[in-house]
C-alpha positions as a Markdown table, in Angstrom:
| # | Residue | x | y | z |
|---|---|---|---|---|
| 1 | Unk | 0.0 | 0.0 | 0.0 |
| 2 | Unk | 1.3 | 3.5 | -0.8 |
| 3 | Unk | 2.2 | 5.8 | 2.0 |
| 4 | Unk | 2.4 | 9.6 | 2.3 |
| 5 | Unk | 6.0 | 9.7 | 0.9 |
| 6 | Unk | 5.1 | 7.5 | -2.0 |
| 7 | Unk | 2.3 | 9.9 | -3.1 |
| 8 | Unk | 4.6 | 12.9 | -2.6 |
| 9 | Unk | 7.2 | 11.3 | -4.8 |
| 10 | Unk | 4.6 | 10.9 | -7.5 |
| 11 | Unk | 3.4 | 14.5 | -7.0 |
| 12 | Unk | 6.9 | 15.8 | -7.5 |
| 13 | Unk | 6.8 | 14.5 | -11.1 |
| 14 | Unk | 4.1 | 17.1 | -11.9 |
| 15 | Unk | 5.3 | 20.6 | -12.9 |
| 16 | Unk | 3.5 | 23.9 | -13.2 |
| 17 | Unk | 4.0 | 24.6 | -16.9 |
| 18 | Unk | 4.8 | 28.3 | -16.2 |
| 19 | Unk | 7.2 | 27.7 | -13.4 |
| 20 | Unk | 10.1 | 25.1 | -13.6 |
| 21 | Unk | 9.3 | 23.6 | -10.1 |
| 22 | Unk | 7.1 | 20.7 | -9.2 |
| 23 | Unk | 3.7 | 21.3 | -7.6 |
| 24 | Unk | 4.8 | 19.8 | -4.2 |
| 25 | Unk | 7.8 | 22.1 | -3.8 |
| 26 | Unk | 5.7 | 25.0 | -5.0 |
| 27 | Unk | 3.4 | 24.5 | -2.0 |
| 28 | Unk | 0.3 | 23.7 | -4.1 |
| 29 | Unk | -0.4 | 20.5 | -2.2 |
| 30 | Unk | -2.2 | 21.2 | 1.1 |
| 31 | Unk | -3.1 | 17.7 | 2.2 |
| 32 | Unk | -2.9 | 14.0 | 1.3 |
| 33 | Unk | -5.3 | 11.6 | 3.1 |
| 34 | Unk | -5.9 | 7.9 | 2.8 |
| 35 | Unk | -9.0 | 5.9 | 3.2 |
| 36 | Unk | -9.2 | 2.1 | 3.1 |
| 37 | Unk | -11.3 | 0.9 | 0.1 |
| 38 | Unk | -12.1 | -2.5 | -1.3 |
| 39 | Unk | -9.0 | -3.8 | -3.0 |
| 40 | Unk | -6.7 | -1.0 | -1.8 |
| 41 | Unk | -6.7 | 2.6 | -0.8 |
| 42 | Unk | -8.5 | 5.8 | -1.8 |
| 43 | Unk | -6.3 | 8.9 | -1.9 |
| 44 | Unk | -7.7 | 12.3 | -1.4 |
| 45 | Unk | -5.5 | 15.2 | -2.4 |
| 46 | Unk | -6.4 | 18.8 | -1.4 |
| 47 | Unk | -4.5 | 21.3 | -3.5 |
| 48 | Unk | -4.6 | 24.8 | -4.8 |
| 49 | Unk | -3.4 | 26.7 | -7.9 |
| 50 | Unk | -1.1 | 29.7 | -8.1 |
| 51 | Unk | -4.2 | 31.7 | -9.1 |
| 52 | Unk | -7.9 | 31.0 | -9.7 |
| 53 | Unk | -7.3 | 32.0 | -13.4 |
| 54 | Unk | -4.4 | 29.5 | -13.8 |
| 55 | Unk | -4.3 | 28.3 | -17.4 |
| 56 | Unk | -4.0 | 24.7 | -16.1 |
| 57 | Unk | -7.0 | 24.9 | -13.7 |
| 58 | Unk | -8.6 | 21.9 | -15.5 |
| 59 | Unk | -5.7 | 19.9 | -16.7 |
| 60 | Unk | -3.5 | 19.9 | -13.6 |
| 61 | Unk | -6.0 | 18.4 | -11.2 |
| 62 | Unk | -6.8 | 15.7 | -13.8 |
| 63 | Unk | -3.0 | 15.0 | -14.1 |
| 64 | Unk | -2.7 | 14.7 | -10.3 |
| 65 | Unk | -5.6 | 12.3 | -10.2 |
| 66 | Unk | -4.3 | 10.2 | -13.1 |
| 67 | Unk | -0.8 | 9.9 | -11.6 |
| 68 | Unk | -2.1 | 9.0 | -8.1 |
| 69 | Unk | -4.5 | 6.5 | -9.6 |
| 70 | Unk | -1.6 | 4.8 | -11.5 |
| 71 | Unk | 0.1 | 3.9 | -8.2 |
| 72 | Unk | 0.0 | 0.3 | -7.1 |
| 73 | Unk | -2.5 | -0.2 | -4.3 |
| 74 | Unk | -4.6 | 2.9 | -5.2 |
| 75 | Unk | -8.1 | 2.1 | -6.3 |
| 76 | Unk | -9.6 | 5.6 | -6.3 |
| 77 | Unk | -8.4 | 9.2 | -6.1 |
| 78 | Unk | -10.1 | 12.5 | -5.5 |
| 79 | Unk | -8.5 | 15.9 | -6.1 |
| 80 | Unk | -10.1 | 18.8 | -4.4 |
| 81 | Unk | -9.1 | 22.3 | -5.5 |
| 82 | Unk | -9.4 | 24.9 | -2.8 |
| 83 | Unk | -8.4 | 28.6 | -2.7 |
| 84 | Unk | -8.5 | 29.0 | 1.1 |
| 85 | Unk | -5.9 | 29.7 | 2.3 |
| 86 | Unk | -4.8 | 31.5 | -0.9 |
| 87 | Unk | -1.4 | 30.4 | -2.3 |
| 88 | Unk | 1.5 | 32.8 | -1.7 |
| 89 | Unk | 5.2 | 32.5 | -2.5 |
| 90 | Unk | 5.8 | 31.9 | 1.2 |
| 91 | Unk | 4.3 | 28.4 | 0.7 |
| 92 | Unk | 7.2 | 27.3 | -1.6 |
| 93 | Unk | 9.9 | 25.1 | -0.1 |
| 94 | Unk | 13.4 | 26.5 | 0.3 |
| 95 | Unk | 14.4 | 24.3 | -2.7 |
| 96 | Unk | 11.7 | 26.0 | -4.9 |
| 97 | Unk | 12.7 | 29.5 | -3.7 |
| 98 | Unk | 16.3 | 28.7 | -4.5 |
| 99 | Unk | 15.5 | 27.3 | -8.0 |
| 100 | Unk | 13.5 | 30.4 | -8.8 |
| 101 | Unk | 16.1 | 32.9 | -7.5 |
| 102 | Unk | 14.1 | 34.1 | -4.4 |
| 103 | Unk | 17.0 | 33.2 | -2.1 |
């Protein structure tokens, strides 16, 4: 069964097309929760976008869902987009800030 770190590893393969940093390091992932389901686990991902008008507002959540669903042991996945709290650059990891020249 996948664990939190396994899901994070998969999420780190998804990049914001406008910023050369993965969505986890950007701070777009707020929560990853697991629920037991028949035959495996259901994974619920709560995430945000850099802005409500983000050009990938439809495709990025679908990409997150598809990648999480492709994991062994995952039988269902839900991706919830939230805008509270609003994303800010402060939510980026040190690695992301360094990559983007903010440090």
